[in-house]
C-alpha positions in Angstrom: 95.2 56.4 198.7 98.2 54.3 197.0 97.4 52.8 193.4 99.5 50.0 191.3 100.7 52.7 189.5 102.7 54.6 191.7 104.8 51.6 193.0 108.3 51.4 192.0 108.8 48.9 188.8 111.1 45.6 189.5 114.1 46.0 187.7 114.0 43.8 184.4 116.2 40.2 185.1 119.1 39.9 182.5 117.5 36.3 181.3 114.0 38.5 181.2 115.5 41.0 178.7 117.5 38.4 176.4 113.3 37.2 176.0 112.4 40.5 175.2 112.1 41.4 171.1 113.3 45.0 171.7 116.8 44.0 173.2 117.6 41.9 170.0 116.6 44.6 167.6 118.7 47.3 169.6 121.5 45.4 170.5 121.2 42.3 168.5 124.0 43.2 165.9 126.5 44.4 168.4 126.5 41.2 170.3 126.8 38.6 166.9 129.5 41.0 165.7 131.4 40.2 169.0 129.9 36.5 168.8 131.5 36.6 165.1 134.8 37.9 166.4 135.1 35.6 169.2 134.5 32.5 167.3 137.4 34.1 164.3 140.0 34.8 167.3 139.5 31.4 168.7 138.7 29.0 165.5 140.5 30.7 162.6 143.5 31.5 161.7 145.3 34.7 161.0 141.8 36.1 161.3 142.3 38.5 163.8 145.9 40.1 162.7 145.9 44.0 161.9 146.3 43.5 158.4 143.4 41.0 157.4 140.6 43.7 159.8 142.2 46.0 157.7 140.9 44.4 154.6 137.5 43.9 155.7 137.6 47.4 156.8 138.2 48.8 153.1 136.0 45.8 151.5 132.8 47.2 154.1 133.2 50.9 153.6 131.7 50.8 150.3 128.5 49.2 151.8 129.0 51.2 154.5 128.2 54.4 152.7 125.4 52.9 150.5 123.9 51.9 154.0 123.5 54.9 155.2 122.1 56.6 152.6 119.8 53.5 152.6 119.2 54.1 156.0 117.9 57.3 155.5 115.3 56.4 152.8 114.1 53.6 154.9 113.5 56.1 158.0 110.8 57.9 155.7 109.3 54.7 154.9 111.1 54.1 151.4 113.3 51.7 149.7 116.0 52.9 146.8 116.5 50.3 144.7 118.9 52.1 142.4 122.0 52.2 144.0 123.7 49.6 142.5 123.1 51.4 139.3 124.2 54.9 140.7 127.6 53.3 141.1 128.0 51.8 137.9 126.9 55.0 136.8 129.4 57.6 138.4 131.9 55.0 137.5 131.0 55.1 134.1 131.5 58.8 134.2 134.3 59.4 136.3 137.2 58.3 133.6 135.4 60.1 130.7 136.0 63.6 133.0 139.3 62.7 134.1 140.8 64.6 131.4 139.4 67.9 132.9 141.1 67.2 136.1 140.0 65.7 139.3 137.3 68.0 140.5 135.8 68.3 137.8 135.5 64.6 137.1 134.3 63.7 140.9 131.7 67.0 140.6 130.3 65.2 137.3 129.7 61.7 139.1 128.1 63.0 142.3 126.1 64.7 140.0 124.8 62.0 138.0 124.2 60.6 141.8 122.5 63.4 142.5 120.0 63.7 139.5 119.3 59.8 140.0 117.8 60.8 143.4 116.1 63.7 142.3 114.6 61.4 139.8 113.5 58.7 142.4 112.4 61.4 144.5 110.3 63.4 142.3 108.6 60.2 141.4 107.9 59.2 145.4 106.4 62.4 146.3 104.9 64.3 143.1 104.0 61.4 141.3 102.8 59.8 144.1 104.7 56.1 143.1 105.3 53.2 145.7 108.8 54.0 146.4 109.8 50.0 145.0 108.3 50.9 142.1 109.7 54.3 141.2 113.1 52.8 142.0 113.1 50.1 140.2 113.1 52.3 136.8 116.5 53.4 137.5 117.7 50.0 139.0 117.4 48.6 135.4 117.9 51.9 133.0 120.9 53.2 135.1 122.6 50.0 134.6 121.8 50.2 130.8 122.8 53.9 130.5 126.1 53.3 132.9 127.1 50.4 130.1 126.1 52.7 127.1 128.2 55.6 128.6 131.1 52.8 129.2 130.5 51.5 125.8 130.7 48.2 127.2 134.3 47.8 128.3 136.1 48.1 130.9 138.2 51.1 131.7 141.4 50.9 133.7 142.2 54.2 135.8 145.7 55.5 136.3 145.3 59.1 137.8 147.1 58.4 140.8 144.7 61.1 142.7 141.9 59.0 142.2 144.0 56.1 142.8 145.0 57.2 146.1 141.2 57.5 146.9 140.8 53.6 147.0 144.9 52.8 147.9 145.7 55.3 150.3 146.0 55.9 153.8 145.9 58.6 156.9 147.9 57.6 160.1 147.7 54.2 158.9 143.9 54.2 158.7 142.8 53.8 154.6 141.3 56.5 152.8 138.2 54.7 152.0 137.3 53.6 155.8 138.1 57.2 157.3 135.8 58.7 154.7 132.8 55.8 155.8 133.6 57.0 159.6 133.3 60.7 158.8 129.7 59.9 156.6 128.5 57.9 159.3 129.1 60.6 162.2 127.9 63.2 159.6 124.5 61.2 158.9 124.1 60.7 162.9 124.3 64.1 163.3 121.7 64.9 160.9 119.4 62.3 162.4 120.1 63.6 165.9 120.8 67.0 166.1 119.2 68.6 162.7 115.5 70.0 161.6 115.9 68.2 158.8 116.8 64.7 160.6 113.6 64.9 162.7 111.2 65.8 159.9 112.5 62.5 158.0 111.9 60.4 161.3 108.6 62.2 161.4 107.6 61.8 158.2 108.6 58.2 158.7 106.3 57.9 161.6 103.5 59.3 160.1 103.5 61.1 156.3 99.9 62.0 156.7 100.3 63.3 160.0 103.3 65.5 159.0 101.3 66.9 155.8 98.9 68.1 158.1 101.2 69.4 160.6 102.7 71.8 158.1 105.8 69.8 157.7 107.6 70.1 153.8 107.0 66.8 153.1 107.8 66.5 149.1 110.9 68.6 149.7 112.8 66.4 152.7 111.3 63.5 150.7 113.2 64.7 147.7 116.2 65.7 149.5 116.3 62.2 151.2 116.7 60.7 148.2 119.3 62.9 146.8 121.5 61.9 149.7 121.1 58.6 148.8 122.0 59.2 145.7 125.1 61.0 146.5 126.5 58.6 148.6 125.9 55.6 146.3 128.1 57.4 143.7 130.7 58.3 146.3 131.0 54.6 146.6 131.1 53.8 143.2 134.0 56.3 143.1 135.5 54.8 145.9 135.2 51.2 144.7 136.3 52.1 141.2 139.4 53.7 143.1 139.9 50.6 144.7 139.7 48.3 141.8 141.6 50.7 139.7 139.3 50.6 137.0 135.8 51.6 136.0 133.2 48.6 135.3 129.9 49.2 135.1 128.7 46.2 134.3 129.5 43.9 137.8 130.4 47.3 139.7 127.6 47.5 142.5 125.9 44.5 141.9 123.5 43.3 144.2 124.5 46.7 146.6 121.2 47.2 146.9 120.5 43.8 148.9 123.6 44.4 150.6 122.7 47.9 152.2 119.0 47.0 153.0 120.3 44.0 154.6 122.7 46.3 157.1 120.0 48.8 157.7 117.4 46.1 158.7 119.8 43.9 160.8 121.2 47.1 162.2 117.9 47.6 163.9 115.8 50.4 161.7 112.7 49.2 160.9 111.6 49.0 157.5 108.1 50.8 158.0 109.9 53.8 159.0 110.0 56.4 162.0 113.3 55.4 163.4 117.0 55.6 162.1 119.8 53.6 164.0 123.0 55.0 162.1 125.3 53.1 164.3 123.4 50.0 163.8 123.6 50.1 160.2 127.1 50.5 160.4 127.2 47.3 162.6 124.9 45.2 160.6 127.4 45.8 157.3 130.1 44.7 159.3 128.3 42.0 160.4 127.6 40.6 157.0 131.4 41.3 156.1 132.5 39.2 158.9 130.4 36.5 158.5 131.4 36.2 154.8 134.9 36.5 155.6 134.8 33.8 158.2 132.9 31.2 155.7 134.9 31.6 152.9 138.3 31.4 155.7 137.1 28.0 156.4 136.0 27.1 152.5 132.8 27.1 152.5 131.3 28.2 149.4 129.9 32.0 148.8 126.2 30.3 148.5 126.5 29.4 152.3 127.0 33.2 152.9 123.9 33.9 151.2 122.0 31.7 153.2 123.0 32.5 156.2 122.4 36.2 155.5 118.9 35.3 154.4 118.5 33.5 157.6 119.8 36.9 159.7 117.2 39.2 157.7 114.5 36.7 158.2 115.5 36.4 162.0 115.6 40.8 162.5 112.7 41.1 160.3 110.9 38.7 163.0 112.2 40.5 166.1 111.1 43.7 164.5 107.5 42.2 163.8 107.4 40.9 167.4 108.8 44.3 169.2 105.6 46.3 167.3 103.2 43.8 168.2 103.8 44.0 171.7 
C-alpha cells in the first residue's frame, strides 16, 4: 500500500524559496553583501578599488575578531556586554608593560581578557546570574579600571613590533586581516570538528538536558566566556596598534553592539543552539560596507545607525518566523 509519505517530494521552486524565512536566515547576509558591492560598483566612484577594499577589511578585522567570540557566547544562549571594556583594558595595559618586551606585554593584555572572561563565566555558570546582568558589571567597571590604569590619558605607541601588527602586511595582505581570517578558520574548526564545539551547541540548545546527560556545562560556559574575553583583548591590541595610540576612553565604545549585530545578521539565533561562523564574518562585513557606502554618499553616521537597526530588526524577525514554523 502506497502512502503519502513514500511519494517523492517535489523540488522547491526558486520563488517559493525566496518566501521561506529559512532561506533568508541561511543566505540573506551573503545576498546583502553582494547587493551592497554591486551598488557600489555601479554608483560609487573609487569604491571597488584595491586600496579602498583593503581599508574596509582592515577596519572590519577587529569587529570580526570580537564577533567570533560573541558568536560562541550567543551559541550558549548567552551574551557578553563587556567586550568593549575588555578591549579598553587590554589597550591600557599594553603600554605599561612594553618596557619588559613585546611578548610579556601581549601576554599581560591577553591575560586581562581571560580574567574578565573567567569572571563573566563564573557569574553565569556558578552564581547563576543572567548573562546580560553578569557582563553588565564589567561593561561599566572594566572601562573604569582601564581609565584608572591609563591615568585618563592617551598614550602614543612607538614600539615598532606592536605597530607592525596594525600596519604591517604579508604577501600584500594586512596583518590584522590575516589574524582575523586565521581566527575565523580556527573558530569554525572548533565548532564543527571538536567535542568542545559540539558541547557549546548542545548546551545552547538545551542546558538542562545537557547537564542531565553528563556534559560539563559549567566548565564549558566558563571556557566560552574566557575565549570571548581573550578575543576581545586581542582586538583591543590590534586596534591600538593600528591607531598607534592607547585610548581607553574611546577604544571599543559600542563594540558589543557591533559584535552582536554581526552575529545576529549572520544567522546565529539569540536563543542559542547554533553558531554560524562564516555568517558572522559576512555580517560584520555587511555592516562595515553599509556604513562606508553611506559615508561615501555624504550621508551622516546617524543614517548608518538607523539602517543597522533596521537590519537587526529584520534579522530577528526572520529568525522568529523560522522558529514559529
